[in-house]
Structure formats: C-alpha cells, structure tokens
N, C-alpha and C positions, 0 to 999 in steps of 0.2 A: 631399506631396513636400518633401522638403527642397531648397534653394534652392541657388545656386553660393555660397553662403559657405558656408567651409569647416570656421572653426571660429571659439568667441567663448569670451570672459572672463569670467564671472558675479562682477557687483560685489559686493563686502560680503567682512566679514574673515573669517567661517565659516560652514558650511551643514551642518555634522553633525547640529544639532534638526532641519534639512530633512528632511535625508535619515532620520533616526528616524520623522516624520512623515510623509515619502511613500512611504518602502518601495519599492513595485517600480516605482513611475511618476517617481523621482526623477529618473533617468538621462533616461527618454523625456522627461518633459515640461522637462527642460533643451534638449532636443534640438528640439522641437517650438516649444517657445519664442523659441530663438535664429536656427531655420531654419539650424542650423548639423551638419555631419557628426561635431565633435570641440567638445566643450565643457570649459573650466580651470574648477577649482572650487577650494574649500578645505573641507577636512574633519580635525578634528581638528588643527587651527592649521598645516595642510601643504598645499600645492598637490597638487593630484590634477588629472590629464586621464581625462574621461569619453570614449570611442568606443563607438560600434555597428555591427550590422550586419556582414555576409560580409566586404567588405575589411577590417574592423574585428579580423575575428577571423581572419581568414591573419594580418595583421602581429603578433597579440597570441602567437600561437602559434609566432612564429619566434623560435627559443632565441637566435640571434644578436642580438638588439633585445632580448627583455626575460630574467628570473631571475625565481624563485619563493622564493628562501630571504630570509626577513627580510621578506615582506610581510604576513602573516597576524599583526595586533593578539595583541599579549599576551590581549586577555580573549577572542576568538576562540579561541588556544590552549588557555586553561585551560578551555574547555568543550565545544566542537566540534571541534576536532582535535585535541588534543592536543601534546605538546611534542616532536621529534625525525621526526615521519612525513615518508611519503613526499609528501606535498604541498609540505614546505616545502626541499624537494631540488632541484639543477639538475645538469647536466653527465652524467658518467659514475657519479657515485653515486647519481643518480638512475634513471638506464637499470639500474644494476644492483639495484637495488631494485624498479623497477616491473617488471623481470623475471620477479622472486619472487613478486610478484603475479598476473603472467600465466599461469605456470606452473599456477598452480591452476585454469585454465578450460580442461582436456581435456573433449574430450566425454565422457569417462566420466565426470568427476566432473561434469559440467551434467545428464549421465542422473541421476545419483543425485539431482541438486539436484532435476527436474521429481518423482523419487517418491517425496523430502520432501515438497515442496510438496503433493503432491494427498495425502497420505497426511495431513496434517496439516488442511489442508480438511475432511476427510471428518469428523476426530475435533471438530473446530468445526462442524461442522454439526449434529452429533450432539447437541451442548451446545445450540446456538441452537434446535432442536427445542421445548427444555423453557424456556424463558427466556422473560418474559414481553414485552421489549425487546430488541435487540441494538443497541449503538451499535455501526457498524461499523468507525470508525476506531480505537478502543480495543480491537475485536478482532483487526482485522486485524494491528496491532502488536503483539499476542499471539503470534499466527499466525507472523509474520514473524522475533520474535523466537525462537522454538523451530526455526523452517526454518534461520535462521542458524548457530544453537548448534547443531546435529547434523550442517549442512554440512560447517562447520569442525571440527566435533570436539570442541566446547567442552563438559563436561559441566553438565546444568540442571537442578536437581532441581525437581520439580512446586512444592512451598513457596516457590521462588525465582522463581518467572516472573512473578509482577507486581511482586517490586522490580524485576529486572533490566530488564524491557520498561520499564518506568515511568523508572528511569535513562536507559535508552538513546533512549527518546524526549524526557527532558530538555536531552538532549546537542544533539540537531536544534531543538529550540525553542529552543534560547538563543540563536543562530546571530544572528538581528536583534534580540536583545533587551538593554534594561536592564532593572535591577532586580530585584525576584521571579525573574523567571523566567531572568536571567543569572545570578543565584548559586545556585539550583537546578542549573541545568545545571553550575556549580563543582563543586557537590556532588556531582551525579551521575557526573563524570568521574572525582573523586576515589575514588569507592567504586567506579566501573567498573575504573580500572585496579589497585588493590588486589586484587579480585576477580581477575582477570585475568594478575595478576603473580604473584599465588599456582597458580594454575593452571601456568603457564609453569615456575615454580621447582622443581612437583610434577614436571612431566615431564621437566626438565634432569637433576634426582636420580635418576632411573628409579622415583618412588614412583607416577608415573601414566604410566597408556601412553596412545600418542598414533599412530593407524594413519596409514602415512607419507603417504601422498595426502591428506590433510587439512592445512588453513591451520595448525591448531594445531601440529602437527608441522613443518611445512614453516618456520612463521616462529619456533617456541623454535629449530630448528636452525640458522636463517639466519646465512651469515658475511657479514660487507661484504667490502669490498677488500682488506683487509687482512689476511683470512682469520681474524678475530676473531667470535666472538657477537655481536649486540647485546646491550646492557644489556638487564636484563629490563625494566627501564620502557618502553624504548624499543619490544622486541618486543609488550610489552601496547600501546604505544599502534597498535599496524600490525595486530595481530588485532582490535582494536576495528573498526578500519579496513578490518574486513570484516563485523563483526557492525553497528556503526550503520547505515550504507548500505542493509542489507538490512531493516532496520527501518524506514528511511526508505520505503521501497515501499510503507508503509502507504498514505501521503499520497497519490501516486499512484493505489492502487487505491481509495481514498475517494471522489477525484474519476471516476475510471473508473465507478465506483456512479452516481453525480450528472448522471455523461453519458449514463449508460443510462434513469435515470429521466427524463430531461428528454428524451433522445430514442427513444424506447421501439420505434419501427418499425425501430430498427438491430438489435436483440435477436435478433431472427432470423438476421442476416446474422452476428453472432457466434458462433451457434451453429456452423452451418452453415460459416461460413468459407469459401464461395466465393470465388475469387481472391486468398486470403490477406487477408481482410476485418479478420480479429481485430487482422492487425499495424498495418493502415493504423488502427485505429479506436485502439490503443494510441500509438500516434507521435501521432495529432491530441489524445490527454488530454494527453500530454505537453509537445505545444506550447503547446496553449490555456490551461489550469488554470498557474498560479503555482506554481513550485517552488523555484529559484535566483534572486536577483534579478539579480545578477554577481558576475564574478571579478576579483583582483586579481592584480597584477602589475609589478614595479618595471623600469625601462629600464636596460639593461646598461652603452650607454655612447651618448652624445649621436647624434642622427641625426634627420633630416625626413621627414616623412610628410604628405601633400598640404598642404604651404607650412606647415605647423605643426613646431617644435620640441618635441623629445622631450628632455629634459635627462637625464643621467647619476644613476639616485638615484630618479626621477622616480615617485611612483605611478601608476600607470594602473587603469581599470577597464574590463572589457568588460562590455556591457550584455545580459545574456543574455536577458531578458524581452522589451526590448524589440526584439531583434533575432529572439526569435520572434511577434513581432506586426508587423513591418514589413510597410508594404504595397511599399516597396521590394522586397521577396524573395516576398511572399505576397498570395495571391487573396483578396479578403476577410477581412483576421487574425483580425476580430473574429466569425468568425463558424465556429462548429463544424461542421468539414466533414471527414471521414477521406477521404473519396475523392481530395482533394488530394495522399493520397502513393500516387497509383496514378502519378502523372506525377514523383514528386520523383527528384532524381535523384542523391542519396544522398549528396550533399556534405555533408565534415565541419566546415563553418563556417555555412552556413547555418540548420543545425536545431541547436541548441545546448543543451538544458534541462539537461540535464548537463555544458557545459563543451562546446569543441570539440578538432578536430586528428586525431591519431593515437594511437590505444590504446596500443600496444606501445613506442613510447618517445618519446610526448609525457606532457601536464599531464593529459586528459583519460580522464573516469573509468571507472576498470576494470572495473566493475563494470556499466557499463552495460549491456552484452548481457543479465546475469543479471535486471537491471529487466525488460526487455520479455519477457524467458524465465518471471518469476513472474506480471509481470503476464497473459502471455498463459493460465495456467493458474489464474489467480484471477478473469479477466472471464469466460473460459469457467463456472466456476463459478456466478457470480452472473447468466447468463444462461440457464445451461442444464441448470445441476443441481438449485436453486432455486426456489420461487415466495414472496414475503413481499409483506407491506403496507408502504406510507410513509405512515406520518400524516403530519398537519400539522406542518412544521417551518422553522425559517429555513436554507435552502441555501446562502443568499448569504457571501462570504467579503470578507473587506478585503482590499485592496493593499497597504494600512499597517502590514499586521501582516508580519512575516519569522521563520519562515516559515507560508505562511496555512493555511487550510483551512475547510471550510466552519463554522460558526458550532454547529450542530445535531450535527457528527463525522456526521450521515449515522444515521437512526435508522428500524431496521424494527421491525416485529413481525409475531407469525404465520408464521416461517421454517418451511416444511415442504420435503421432498426433493420433485423431482419423478417 
C-alpha cells in the first residue's frame, strides 16, 4: 500500500543506467522504496517525474496539461517510431492525423482482417506439421507480418517475408535497447522506410494500384490541415505505424501460449468461449505479462497535482507496467486470473497495457482493438485447432529486458491439427 507521502525526490545526479538495468521495475521500485505516489528522478541529465496508477493516467492524458511533441528521444525516433509520426503530434494536427487512422477501423475492414488472420493461421499450420520444431515467437511474427501487409494493401513477395519480418521486429526490439539491438533497430528502420517510401511513390505516380479502403491508399493520399499530401517519408512512417504494431502482437500471442501451457485447465474455456471467456483471458494476458514499461509526455504549462509542482517543459513518465500490477487497482495483481475481467468496469485509465485515455481523439493506441481481435483468433487456433508437445525449455522472461519475451521463444514440437 502507498503511504500518505505523495511525492519524493531520488538522490543522485543521473539514473539512466538504473533505468537500463531495471527495465519494467524502474518506476515501481522507486514508488515502493519511497512509499510515494510521485517520484522525481533524473534521466539523461534532466529532471523527470514518474507517476503511476489510475489517477496518474487520468492527469497524464489531459491534453491541457501535457503535450507529446518533442517527448521521444532521438534514438527512439530513429528506431521505433520514425520521425513525423502521429505519436509526436498535439492539438488539431494530432486529431486530424488520428482520424485518418481511425477511419481504417470500419466494421467491413475489421471483418476482412479476421478473414486474413484465419487464412494465415491455416497456411502456417500446414507448414508447422512438417517441421521438427516450431519457435512460436518467430513464426507468429511472420504470420503477423503477412496479416499486416495484406490488410494494409502493401505488396509482400514471399522471398521478402523473412527480411521484412526481421526488420519490423528489430524496430520493436530496439525500444529499450542500447548497443547492438539499438543499432540493428536503426538499420531496420532505414531499410523499411526506403521500402515503404518506394511503394508510396509508385502509388502516387500511378505505377502501382491500391484499393481505396486500404491503409496504403488512405495514407498515400492523406492531406494535412493545409490540404497538402504528406511528404513521402512521413507517409512511410505512418504506414509503418500500421505494420509494426501488428507484428508486435506476436509478443502477446507468445505470452498467451505460455499462459495456456501454465494453465491448461483454461484451454477448454478458450475453445467454448462461454461468457466471452476468451476476451477475459486475452485481457489478462495483456495485463499480466510485460509489454510497454512506460510512456512519456511533457508538461505544457505549470500546474500542481497532489502537492507536487509540475513545471513547464518537464518530462513525465506514466508507469504502464506498475499500473497494470498495482494492488491499489487489482486484487492479487501478481496472479494470472482471467476471471477478474468479468467485473472490470472498462475504465480507460486503470488498464493500460498499450496506453490509456480515449482512442479517437487521444494518444491511446489506435490499434488496441485490432490487438484483441487478432489475439482472439490466434488463441482459438492455439487452443482448439492444433495439438502440440511442449519440450523442456526456459519460459522465464527478464523484467530488465525491454521489450521482454520468454527466453526460449516458446518451442513446440509434433504440431498436428485436431
């Protein structure tokens, strides 16, 4: 339990190294050690304020208090996000760009996404039946890459699948990395932007067709508030913002397989899906297993919250992992218990695996519904469409590795259809 102390200042000149060493536990550890709701620290030589919990999420997503422009470090832009994308925008400009993304989420397009996902799982299973061993994480990333490209309208040759999957995966893997993982993410970003820029240029010059309701068409021809087409590189960044998050779903699917293995009694409930159990299971996978550690924003104007002064220009980090594992919010937070979501109130601030707030006008991930949708089909296939053996392996994962994944990547053998 958090005490009545509302804020604390961490001693020391800089704690960037501690952040790299502690990963997901960096903010929760400081909250626990100081028994505070707000902790001030220093990262990259600058003051930063760490906040956690439902009330913190509510204030963090108040656009009168915070802005996103300029928050992402250059190393993150050069690997994970790219430059000029929707994540770093504010105000009317952000709402206009976000509306473009939300326009892709029509019922018709989401139904097509279901069909594509099912088709790609069927193709994958045909291949897995002839493989000695299947490394699920690697294979699901390939499935997700094919799903993403087909749904977005991006042409993907079979001979390119390995490279494009590895590049999109490397960008994701570079988020909390330094050294080789970071540099590989940067190289992957450069290759992917060149590839997608070429495709967008081909569409704009009429050398390549694109169906009107696809992301490729919508982004290639999207106009900004001044009625100008996006620069080709910016359009490429935004189209990658469709592809990359879908590939990232492979991590959730892999953790879902771990949960199924460790809780085999849930398998039948996944298949029958009584009382919408599959969705409860999916939400608990997203709550329980680590994905994003935190998000950043910059204070727009001076204000005071919980007796702490938030100065204009100050970096503020919202603790995603700690909020999803808070005993103030969740009963038995360190227990995997899908049934807890039967009583969940649907708050956009207490369950924030991919951010909080509203989808349409805020900075919450536009593709969160797609994540749940694809996981729904994927876990049904893992539980009800195939049987497989799980050999001895190391399914543990490190909380100081961001983003994390089971060490063995979940190996399956003797995959066969049911």
